[in-house]
N, C-alpha and C positions, 0 to 999 in steps of 0.2 A: 295319306296324312291331310288334315284340314289346311287350307291356305291361311296363312297368318298375315294379319294387317298391323303394321307397326303403330299406327295411331290408336289401335285398340289394346295395345299391350302395355304393361307397366314396365317401369325401369328394371324390376327384379326378373320379369319375363325375358327381357333382352339380355340381362346379365347371364342368365342360365343357357342362353343359345351357344351352339358352336358357331360362332361369327366367322371363323376361318373358313367354313364351308358354307356360308350363307350368301346368297346373292340378293341384293336390295333391287327390287323391280320398281321402277318409276313410270307409271303411264302419263304420257305427255299428250296433250290435245290442244284444242284452239276453241275460242269463241268467235265463230265466223258464219257467214251466210252459207246455208246448204239447201238452195232451192226454196220453194214455197211450201215444201212438204216435210222436210226434216228439220230437227231442232239445231240451233246454234251451236249446241254442245256435241254434235255428232262425232267429231274426232275424238272427243274425250270418252264418249261411251264406247267407241271402237278400241281405243287405246287401253281402257280398263278391262275390256273383254280379252284383249290380246295378253294383257299382263296376267290375268288369272289363269289363262290356258298355258301360258309360258312357265308360270311358277308351277303349275302342276306337272308339266314335263320335265321341269328341272328336278322336282322332288323325285319323280319316277327314275330319273337317271342317276340318283344318288347324292344329289346336292340338296341344299335346303334353300327355300326362297321366302322373303318377306316382302309384302306389298307396301310401298310407300303411298301417302295421299296423292291423288293425281294433281299434276300441274295443268291447269286449264288455260293459262295465259301465255301467249308467244307472238312471235312475228307473223303476221297474216296480211301482208300488203296487197295480195291479189284480190282479197274480199273487202278491202278497207272502205270502199265506196258504198257498201250495203249497210243500212242500219242495223246495229246490234253487233257488228263485228268489232272486237276489241283487239287492235294490233299493238304490241309493245315493241320497244327497240330490240334488235337481235343481240346487241351487246348485253342486255340485261339477262336475257336467256342464257348466253354462254357463260357470264359470270356466276349465275345461280347454279348452273350444273357443275361447273369447276368446284365452286365452294362446296356443294353438296358431296361431291366425290371425295374431296379432302376430308370433309367431316366423317364420312362413312369409313374411309381409310383410317382415320384416327381411332375409331372404334373397333377396327379389326375385321370389317366385312371384306368378303372375297372380291366382289365387283359390284359395280353399278350397271344394271341393264335398263335401257329405255324402250318402252313399248310405245312406238310411235306410228301413227297413219296419217299425220298432217303433212302434206307433201309440197307445201309452198317452198320454192327454192330458197327464200331468204331464211325461212325457218330451219331448213336442212343445213344451210351454211353455218347457222348459229350451233346446232348440234355438233357438227364437225369441229367447230373451233372449241367448243367445250370439252370434247373428247381429246383434242390435241393439247389443250392446256392442262387437263388432267394428267395426260401422259408425260408432259414436260416436267410436271411437278412431282413426278413419281407417286402420285396419290394412289391410284388403283386403276384397273381396266374399267373404262366407261364405254359400254358396248351398245351400239344401236344398229340394227340391220336396216339399210336403206331399201324399202320395199320396191322402190321403182327401178333398182339395178339388179343385175344378175349376181348370184343365181336366184335371188329371193323372188323376183318378179315372175320367173317361170313356174313358181309353185302356186301362184294365185290365179284369179279367174280370167277368162277370155276378156271380158269387159275391161278389167284392170290393166291388161296388157296392151289394150288399144290406146290407153292414155285418156280415154273419155270416161272418166270414173269418179268424178266429184258429185256426190248426191245422186248418183245413178244406181243401177242394179247392185254393185259391189257394196257400197256404203249403205244403201237402203236395206239390203238384205240383212246386214249385221245389226242395224238398229231395230228392225222387225224382230230380230231374234232375241235381242237384249231388252229393248224398251219399246215394245209395240204401242204403248200408250202415248208415245211421243211423236208418232208418225201420223200425219194428216192423210189417213188412208183413202178417204173419198177423193181427195185431190190427187194423191200420188198416182192413182190408176188412170187418170185422165191426161197425164203429162205426155207429150209427144216426146220421142226419142231426140237426143241432141248428140250427134256422132262426132261433134268437134273434139279433136284431141288436145288436151292440155299439154302434153308432153311435146307435141309438135309446136304448139303456139310458144311454149318457153323457148324452145331452140330457135324459134323464129324472132325472138326478142319482145314478145308480148308481156305486159306486165300486170294486166288486170283481168279478171273474168270477162268483163265486157269486151275487151280488145281480143280475148281468145274465143269469142263466140258464145258466151254464157250470159246474156243479159238478165236471166233470172237465176244466176248463181247455181246452175246444174249442168252437168255433162253425162251423157251415156243413156241408159234405158231404165228410168226409174219404175216404170209400170211393169217391168219384168221381175222385179226383186221378190224373193221368197224368204221366209224364216228359215226353211230348210238349208238354202244355200247360205244363209248367214251363219248358221251353226257349223257347217263345213268350213267356212271361211275362217271363223274363229279358231277352229281347230288347226288349220293351216298356219294361221298367224302365230299360235302358241308354239307350233313346232319350228317355225323360223327363229323366234326369239330364243328358244333353248338351244337350237343348233348354233346360233351366232355366239351365245355365251360359251358354249363348249369350245368352239374354234378359237375364240379369244384367249381362254384360259390355258389351252393347249399351247398356243403360240407364246404365252407369256412364261412358260415353264423354262 
């Protein structure tokens, strides 16, 4: 079944849907620095690819899915010192997600699933708060798998699991698969590896990319990225999203 995008549908199209078995999938990204070789919208590109793959997996599992327009703005304080990064207050993100869940619940959708690959801890806290607010208001399940946590992290690449994975091989591969026109390829292949782990830096109390050891806003092995790895990663991300939705709906029964 073709993946449906809500913004391209009419109200009569939506009226004809079986919304009680339809998952609304929201790609959530960020506008933030991703090294000198990847676009500011890298996280949004990845989230949109994850959302499409997740929607296809949900359809294959007997649910319906509809893609919402991507949300590109969120809290991004780790990258805030870099030109072009647009970081908004986490409370804004929390309120928007909770309101959106309430509106989708009013219209009878089964759940709101968030496809997210932006791992700034302030952003993740905002998503958790939005999910909790939706749960407290009995709006609907608001599902988002935290990729950096088990079991999901174990299904992703070796570089991802090191924590040195911002604008490196993991993210670069997905952008090469989805939007190769946005990759500064001649520069990417010359960048030296930066094995500094963001996850370790966060545990140690660092709050910016520079403090974490990324003065050019990248971590990992960008020169090793490939479109083939990106396509495999997109499939894995879609499976993670679909499995997280399934688990949440089963728990809500």
